[in-house]
VMD Tcl script that draws the C-alpha trace (Angstrom):
set ca {
  {1.95 1.47 -12.43}
  {2.54 3.43 -9.21}
  {4.77 6.26 -10.37}
  {5.60 9.10 -8.01}
  {2.92 11.76 -8.13}
  {0.46 9.50 -9.92}
  {-3.02 8.53 -8.81}
  {-1.70 5.36 -7.14}
  {1.10 7.04 -5.23}
  {0.97 7.77 -1.51}
  {-1.22 4.79 -0.68}
  {-1.86 4.00 2.97}
  {0.41 0.96 2.72}
  {3.33 3.21 1.75}
  {3.32 5.07 5.06}
  {1.23 2.94 7.41}
  {1.80 -0.59 6.15}
  {2.85 -3.22 8.69}
  {6.48 -3.10 7.55}
  {6.67 0.57 8.53}
  {5.02 0.58 11.96}
  {7.86 -0.69 14.15}
  {9.66 2.14 15.92}
  {13.12 2.80 14.53}
  {14.26 3.73 18.04}
  {13.41 0.29 19.41}
  {15.96 -2.51 19.67}
  {16.13 -4.99 16.76}
  {14.38 -7.62 18.89}
  {11.59 -5.21 19.84}
  {11.26 -4.04 16.24}
  {10.70 -7.64 15.16}
  {8.07 -8.12 17.85}
  {6.33 -4.90 16.85}
  {6.26 -6.01 13.21}
  {4.66 -9.30 14.23}
  {2.05 -7.50 16.35}
  {1.27 -5.07 13.51}
  {0.65 -7.97 11.15}
  {-1.51 -9.83 13.66}
  {-3.65 -6.72 14.11}
  {-3.90 -6.02 10.38}
  {-6.40 -8.66 9.27}
  {-9.82 -7.20 8.44}
  {-8.47 -3.79 9.43}
  {-7.54 -0.72 7.39}
  {-3.92 0.39 7.52}
  {-4.94 3.74 8.99}
  {-6.83 2.10 11.85}
  {-4.03 -0.40 12.43}
  {-1.50 2.42 12.66}
  {-3.56 4.11 15.38}
  {-3.81 0.89 17.40}
  {-0.07 0.31 17.07}
  {0.65 3.85 18.23}
  {-1.44 3.29 21.34}
  {0.45 0.10 22.14}
  {3.79 1.81 21.57}
  {2.93 4.75 23.80}
  {0.48 3.44 26.40}
  {1.66 -0.05 27.39}
  {3.03 0.24 30.90}
  {6.42 -1.20 31.90}
  {6.25 -4.72 33.26}
  {8.51 -3.83 36.19}
  {9.82 -0.69 37.93}
  {12.60 0.86 35.88}
  {11.75 -1.14 32.76}
  {10.94 0.74 29.54}
  {7.28 1.30 28.65}
  {5.84 0.65 25.22}
  {5.40 -2.31 22.93}
  {7.76 -5.18 23.69}
  {7.41 -8.82 24.62}
  {7.70 -8.34 28.37}
  {5.05 -5.61 28.52}
  {2.73 -7.68 26.33}
  {3.10 -10.59 28.73}
  {2.36 -8.36 31.71}
  {-0.61 -6.36 30.43}
  {-4.06 -7.44 31.55}
  {-6.22 -8.79 28.69}
  {-8.94 -6.21 29.39}
  {-6.46 -3.35 29.07}
  {-4.94 -4.83 25.91}
  {-8.41 -5.19 24.42}
  {-9.08 -1.56 25.20}
  {-5.90 -0.45 23.44}
  {-6.65 -2.38 20.24}
  {-10.42 -1.89 20.34}
  {-10.51 -0.15 16.93}
  {-9.18 -3.11 14.93}
  {-11.37 -5.84 13.52}
  {-11.98 -8.90 15.73}
  {-10.18 -7.24 18.64}
  {-11.48 -9.80 21.14}
  {-9.86 -12.70 19.30}
  {-6.71 -10.72 18.61}
  {-6.35 -9.94 22.30}
  {-6.23 -13.69 23.00}
  {-3.89 -14.36 20.07}
  {-1.43 -11.67 21.11}
  {-1.22 -12.93 24.68}
  {-0.81 -16.54 23.53}
  {1.79 -15.61 20.89}
  {3.81 -13.69 23.48}
  {3.98 -16.78 25.70}
  {5.12 -18.93 22.77}
  {7.80 -16.39 21.82}
  {9.07 -16.39 25.40}
  {9.01 -20.14 25.98}
  {9.88 -21.56 22.56}
  {11.95 -18.88 20.85}
  {14.12 -17.36 23.55}
  {12.09 -14.17 23.86}
  {12.22 -13.39 20.14}
  {9.75 -14.05 17.36}
  {10.04 -17.24 15.25}
  {12.55 -17.03 12.41}
  {10.90 -19.51 10.06}
  {7.63 -19.81 8.18}
  {6.82 -22.96 10.14}
  {7.39 -21.22 13.45}
  {5.38 -18.17 12.48}
  {2.31 -20.03 11.20}
  {2.33 -22.03 14.44}
  {1.44 -18.83 16.28}
  {-2.29 -18.28 16.89}
  {-3.81 -15.85 14.42}
  {-0.90 -16.03 11.97}
  {-1.48 -17.45 8.50}
  {0.81 -17.90 5.48}
  {0.39 -14.33 4.25}
  {1.39 -12.83 7.60}
  {4.20 -15.33 8.00}
  {5.82 -14.50 4.66}
  {5.45 -10.75 5.19}
  {6.82 -11.02 8.73}
  {9.82 -13.12 7.76}
  {10.66 -10.63 5.03}
  {10.16 -7.46 7.08}
  {11.44 -8.65 10.45}
  {14.23 -11.01 9.47}
  {15.11 -9.75 5.99}
  {14.44 -13.12 4.37}
  {11.93 -13.44 1.56}
  {10.91 -17.06 1.12}
  {7.49 -16.48 -0.41}
  {4.97 -13.90 -1.58}
  {2.54 -12.35 0.87}
  {-0.85 -12.55 -0.84}
  {-3.70 -10.53 0.59}
  {-7.12 -9.73 -0.87}
  {-5.72 -7.02 -3.15}
  {-3.00 -9.22 -4.64}
  {-5.44 -12.10 -5.07}
  {-8.13 -9.91 -6.64}
  {-5.96 -7.83 -8.97}
  {-3.84 -10.68 -10.34}
  {-7.03 -12.57 -11.16}
  {-8.48 -9.42 -12.73}
  {-5.43 -9.24 -14.97}
  {-5.64 -12.90 -15.89}
  {-2.22 -13.77 -14.51}
  {-3.35 -17.25 -13.48}
  {-4.79 -18.48 -16.76}
  {-8.39 -19.04 -17.76}
  {-9.26 -20.86 -14.55}
  {-7.83 -18.15 -12.31}
  {-6.76 -18.96 -8.77}
  {-9.06 -20.33 -6.10}
  {-7.76 -18.59 -3.00}
  {-4.78 -16.54 -1.76}
  {-2.64 -19.62 -1.18}
  {-3.33 -20.82 -4.72}
  {-2.47 -17.34 -5.95}
  {0.82 -17.41 -4.03}
  {1.83 -20.78 -5.48}
  {1.02 -19.70 -9.02}
  {2.83 -16.38 -8.71}
  {5.91 -18.02 -7.24}
  {6.00 -20.46 -10.16}
  {6.97 -17.74 -12.64}
  {7.59 -14.38 -10.96}
  {11.34 -13.72 -10.48}
  {12.32 -14.20 -6.86}
  {13.78 -10.70 -6.58}
  {10.25 -9.35 -7.19}
  {8.54 -11.39 -4.50}
  {8.84 -8.80 -1.76}
  {7.79 -5.72 -3.73}
  {4.78 -7.27 -5.50}
  {2.72 -7.10 -2.31}
  {3.28 -3.41 -1.64}
  {2.81 -2.49 -5.30}
  {-0.51 -4.25 -5.71}
  {-1.85 -3.43 -2.26}
  {-1.20 0.25 -2.93}
  {-2.83 0.02 -6.34}
  {-5.84 -1.70 -4.79}
  {-6.15 0.93 -2.08}
  {-6.06 3.92 -4.42}
  {-7.07 3.13 -8.00}
  {-8.00 -0.50 -8.63}
  {-10.63 -0.49 -5.91}
  {-12.85 -3.49 -5.12}
  {-15.86 -1.34 -6.00}
  {-15.73 1.64 -8.35}
  {-12.38 1.09 -10.05}
  {-10.76 4.33 -11.23}
  {-9.67 3.06 -14.63}
  {-9.56 6.61 -16.01}
  {-6.80 7.47 -13.52}
  {-4.78 4.28 -13.97}
  {-1.62 4.40 -16.08}
  {-2.10 0.79 -17.13}
  {-5.62 1.45 -18.35}
  {-4.73 4.69 -20.11}
  {-1.88 2.97 -21.95}
  {-4.03 0.04 -22.99}
  {-2.11 -2.44 -20.83}
  {-4.98 -3.63 -18.62}
  {-7.35 -6.09 -20.19}
  {-9.90 -5.58 -17.40}
  {-10.05 -1.78 -17.69}
  {-13.52 -0.31 -18.17}
  {-13.42 1.23 -21.64}
  {-15.76 4.13 -20.87}
  {-13.69 5.23 -17.88}
  {-10.45 4.94 -19.87}
  {-11.82 7.10 -22.70}
  {-13.01 9.71 -20.22}
  {-9.60 9.68 -18.55}
  {-7.81 10.17 -21.86}
  {-10.07 13.08 -22.80}
  {-9.42 14.70 -19.45}
  {-5.68 14.41 -19.92}
  {-5.94 15.86 -23.41}
  {-7.95 18.81 -22.09}
  {-5.17 19.88 -19.74}
  {-1.55 19.80 -20.85}
  {1.62 21.60 -20.01}
  {3.90 22.54 -22.86}
  {7.18 24.31 -23.09}
  {7.51 26.52 -26.19}
  {10.89 28.12 -26.27}
  {11.15 30.26 -23.16}
  {7.40 30.22 -22.58}
  {5.66 27.83 -20.20}
  {2.10 27.38 -21.39}
  {-0.74 25.66 -19.58}
  {-3.20 24.61 -22.27}
  {-6.91 24.00 -21.96}
  {-8.45 22.90 -25.27}
  {-11.95 23.90 -26.25}
  {-13.19 21.82 -29.18}
  {-15.87 22.76 -31.70}
  {-16.72 21.49 -35.16}
  {-14.52 23.89 -37.09}
  {-12.35 25.68 -34.59}
  {-10.10 24.63 -31.76}
  {-8.63 27.23 -29.47}
  {-6.21 27.25 -26.59}
  {-6.76 29.09 -23.37}
  {-3.29 30.03 -22.21}
  {-2.95 30.56 -18.48}
  {0.00 31.98 -16.57}
  {2.22 32.73 -19.56}
  {5.67 33.59 -18.30}
  {8.31 34.84 -20.73}
  {11.95 35.01 -19.71}
  {13.79 38.32 -19.83}
  {10.58 40.30 -20.25}
  {8.61 41.91 -17.48}
  {5.27 40.48 -18.49}
  {2.73 39.98 -15.73}
  {0.74 36.78 -15.45}
  {-2.17 36.99 -17.87}
  {-4.79 35.02 -19.68}
  {-4.65 35.07 -23.49}
  {-6.83 33.47 -26.12}
  {-4.71 32.30 -29.04}
  {-5.30 30.55 -32.31}
  {-4.57 26.84 -32.20}
  {-1.41 25.52 -33.80}
  {-0.99 22.04 -35.18}
  {-0.63 19.67 -32.19}
  {2.73 18.13 -31.56}
  {3.01 14.38 -31.83}
  {2.53 12.73 -28.44}
  {5.27 10.35 -27.45}
}
mol new
graphics top color blue
foreach p $ca { graphics top sphere $p radius 0.5 }
foreach p [lrange $ca 0 end-1] q [lrange $ca 1 end] { graphics top cylinder $p $q radius 0.2 }
display resetview
């Protein structure tokens, strides 16, 4: 579905998702706080924009006291003026509300959780601006405990598109989470979010789905795939193929006509012979069976 090098690889979530934004050089406590902040900033915000806002917090938050370290930690969040915080996260969606939520959450972490973030779903959803999706993702990423599936718009949309929730579908992300958890093996709960979010960001888009580039569609495994796009994608793949014939690597481009089919061979390289790269027009052989 998201094989390396495929159309759905290298999605924004793979490099800039909330689980990956905490600095590895920070202490475990500060890493957990940074993960929480990244998730709180992420709603209605693209991963790329969120990553920029997080970088500003990690590099521009001033130390709360002389000699203290700068950057994103609980103490500096408590000390920063709301106006300055708002300026640093200005690019994210609903930055005014998130400024308030971050300041309030920092106070709760200090007063009710010993300066750390909550270590339970109940504690996390009690924070302002944190819902079930964020709570489950945070518990998994920050504390290494997966107690539920984080369902965002991509997971909700794609699983309904695939008909995973029966004829009636699911009503909302929480309904989707409950239905997924009823049958999906628990050891898949953490990875399902990243897999489907990445697919939704690259191929299975909300508008203009790229069914012709999707492995599931091309293999006939997606019931929602747009047939025209799949057929076009298959033809494109058939038009360009790489074959190995003995010691010759052949890049094939098929040109079809009613009676004749030829191969345009590009960059033919033969071992043990000093043949320069060339372009040769050859008569078509019987195609090998595709496996």
